[in-house]
C-alpha positions as CSV (number, residue, x, y, z in Angstrom):
1,M,-18.1,-0.4,56.0
2,S,-20.6,-3.1,56.6
3,R,-20.4,-6.8,55.4
4,T,-23.0,-6.0,52.8
5,D,-21.0,-3.1,51.4
6,I,-17.9,-5.4,51.3
7,L,-19.8,-8.1,49.5
8,I,-21.3,-5.7,46.9
9,N,-17.9,-4.2,46.3
10,K,-16.4,-7.7,45.7
11,V,-19.2,-8.7,43.4
12,S,-18.7,-5.4,41.5
13,R,-14.9,-5.9,41.3
14,V,-15.3,-9.5,40.0
15,L,-17.8,-8.3,37.4
16,E,-15.5,-5.5,36.4
17,I,-12.6,-7.9,35.9
18,F,-14.8,-10.3,33.9
19,L,-16.0,-7.4,31.7
20,I,-12.4,-6.3,31.1
21,S,-11.5,-9.8,30.1
22,I,-14.4,-10.1,27.7
23,F,-13.4,-6.8,26.2
24,A,-9.8,-7.9,25.8
25,L,-11.0,-11.2,24.2
26,L,-13.2,-9.1,21.8
27,V,-10.3,-6.9,20.8
28,V,-7.9,-9.8,20.2
29,D,-10.6,-11.7,18.2
30,V,-11.4,-8.7,15.9
31,L,-7.7,-7.9,15.4
32,F,-7.1,-11.6,14.5
33,Q,-10.0,-11.4,12.1
34,V,-8.6,-8.3,10.4
35,F,-5.1,-9.8,10.3
36,S,-6.3,-13.1,8.9
37,R,-8.4,-11.5,6.2
38,Y,-6.0,-8.8,5.0
39,I,-2.6,-10.3,5.7
40,L,-3.1,-14.1,5.4
41,G,-5.8,-13.7,2.7
42,T,-8.2,-16.1,4.5
43,S,-11.1,-15.5,6.8
44,F,-11.9,-17.7,9.8
45,T,-15.7,-17.9,10.2
46,W,-15.6,-18.5,14.0
47,T,-14.1,-15.1,14.7
48,E,-17.3,-13.3,13.7
49,E,-19.4,-15.5,15.9
50,L,-17.1,-15.2,18.9
51,A,-17.1,-11.4,18.5
52,R,-20.9,-11.4,18.4
53,F,-21.2,-13.6,21.5
54,S,-18.5,-11.5,23.4
55,L,-20.4,-8.3,22.6
56,I,-23.6,-9.8,23.8
57,W,-22.1,-10.9,27.1
58,M,-20.3,-7.6,27.6
59,T,-23.4,-5.5,26.9
60,I,-25.8,-7.5,29.2
61,L,-23.3,-7.9,32.0
62,G,-22.2,-4.3,31.6
63,A,-25.8,-3.2,32.2
64,A,-25.8,-5.1,35.5
65,Y,-22.4,-3.5,36.4
66,L,-23.6,0.0,35.7
67,N,-26.8,-0.7,37.6
68,G,-24.7,-1.7,40.6
69,K,-22.6,1.4,40.4
70,R,-25.7,3.6,39.8
71,E,-24.1,4.9,36.6
72,H,-26.7,3.8,34.2
73,L,-28.2,6.1,31.7
74,S,-31.2,8.1,33.0
75,M,-33.1,11.2,32.3
76,D,-33.4,12.9,35.6
77,F,-34.6,16.4,34.8
78,L,-38.0,15.8,36.6
79,Y,-36.4,13.9,39.4
80,Q,-34.0,16.8,40.2
81,K,-37.0,19.0,40.8
82,L,-38.4,16.8,43.6
83,S,-38.0,17.4,47.3
84,V,-35.6,15.1,49.2
85,T,-38.5,13.1,50.6
86,N,-40.1,12.6,47.1
87,K,-36.7,11.8,45.6
88,R,-36.3,9.0,48.2
89,K,-39.8,7.7,47.3
90,A,-39.1,7.9,43.6
91,S,-35.8,6.2,44.0
92,I,-37.4,3.3,45.8
93,L,-40.1,3.0,43.2
94,I,-37.6,3.0,40.4
95,E,-35.5,0.3,42.1
96,I,-38.6,-1.8,42.7
97,L,-39.6,-1.5,39.0
98,V,-36.1,-2.4,37.8
99,F,-36.1,-5.3,40.2
100,L,-39.5,-6.5,38.8
101,F,-38.3,-6.1,35.2
102,A,-35.1,-8.1,36.0
103,L,-37.1,-10.8,37.7
104,V,-39.8,-11.3,35.1
105,V,-37.9,-10.6,31.8
106,M,-34.3,-11.4,32.6
107,V,-34.4,-14.1,35.2
108,I,-37.7,-16.0,34.5
109,G,-37.7,-15.3,30.8
110,G,-33.9,-15.9,30.6
111,F,-34.1,-19.3,32.5
112,N,-36.9,-20.3,30.2
113,L,-34.8,-19.4,27.1
114,V,-31.8,-21.2,28.5
115,Y,-33.8,-24.3,29.3
116,T,-35.6,-24.4,26.0
117,T,-32.4,-24.0,23.9
118,L,-30.5,-26.6,26.0
119,H,-33.5,-29.0,25.8
120,L,-33.7,-28.6,22.1
121,E,-29.9,-29.0,21.8
122,Q,-29.5,-25.9,19.7
123,L,-25.9,-25.2,18.7
124,S,-24.3,-22.0,17.4
125,G,-23.6,-22.1,13.7
126,T,-19.8,-22.0,13.6
127,L,-18.5,-22.6,17.1
128,R,-21.0,-25.5,17.7
129,I,-21.5,-24.6,21.4
130,P,-24.9,-24.9,22.9
131,L,-26.8,-21.6,22.6
132,G,-28.1,-22.1,26.1
133,Y,-24.7,-21.3,27.4
134,V,-24.6,-18.1,25.4
135,Y,-28.1,-17.1,26.7
136,A,-27.2,-17.9,30.3
137,V,-25.9,-14.4,30.6
138,M,-29.5,-13.1,30.7
139,P,-30.6,-14.7,34.0
140,A,-27.2,-14.2,35.5
141,S,-27.3,-10.5,34.8
142,G,-30.9,-10.4,36.0
143,L,-29.9,-11.9,39.3
144,L,-27.1,-9.4,39.7
145,I,-29.4,-6.5,38.9
146,M,-31.9,-7.8,41.5
147,L,-29.1,-8.0,44.1
148,F,-28.0,-4.5,43.4
149,C,-31.6,-3.2,43.6
150,V,-32.1,-4.7,47.0
151,Y,-28.8,-3.2,48.1
152,H,-29.8,0.2,46.7
153,I,-33.1,0.1,48.5
154,S,-31.4,-0.7,51.8
155,K,-29.1,2.3,51.2
156,I,-31.9,4.6,50.3
157,N,-33.9,3.6,53.4
158,S,-30.8,4.2,55.6
159,N,-30.4,7.7,54.0
160,Q,-27.0,6.8,52.5
161,I,-28.1,7.2,48.9
162,I,-30.0,10.2,47.5
163,D,-29.2,11.8,44.2
């Protein structure tokens, strides 16, 4: 196992633990919301916002995690009909397109969104945290997706990945 493989495995493991933590936080938050509403007879407004932000982070980081594991949703009925050589070419093209999407939309667009919301000092409605921190998941996830794309292209070129 190369150093790159070890690094990618560690990044995936940290991301996995972080996603599990976010999910646990989401479950506790929603259970507390239900408990407070039906048992205590009062509703805390911050629980809904925390659940929404947790779900956003879990979804966007989950996309990066699944990209790294190559377990993302895909329709591959045409891909499976290709020869091995054409599969390799198609896989590289797909990784390049995903890389470019992550760069332009998630990283550049995400950094712009984070900068703008922090510069304008926008705060969330209930928790009163800067929205730039909430939106920071977008460029972070984009960078992770780009890292995984480069890794996958290197594996495809060395004939270690072919679906």
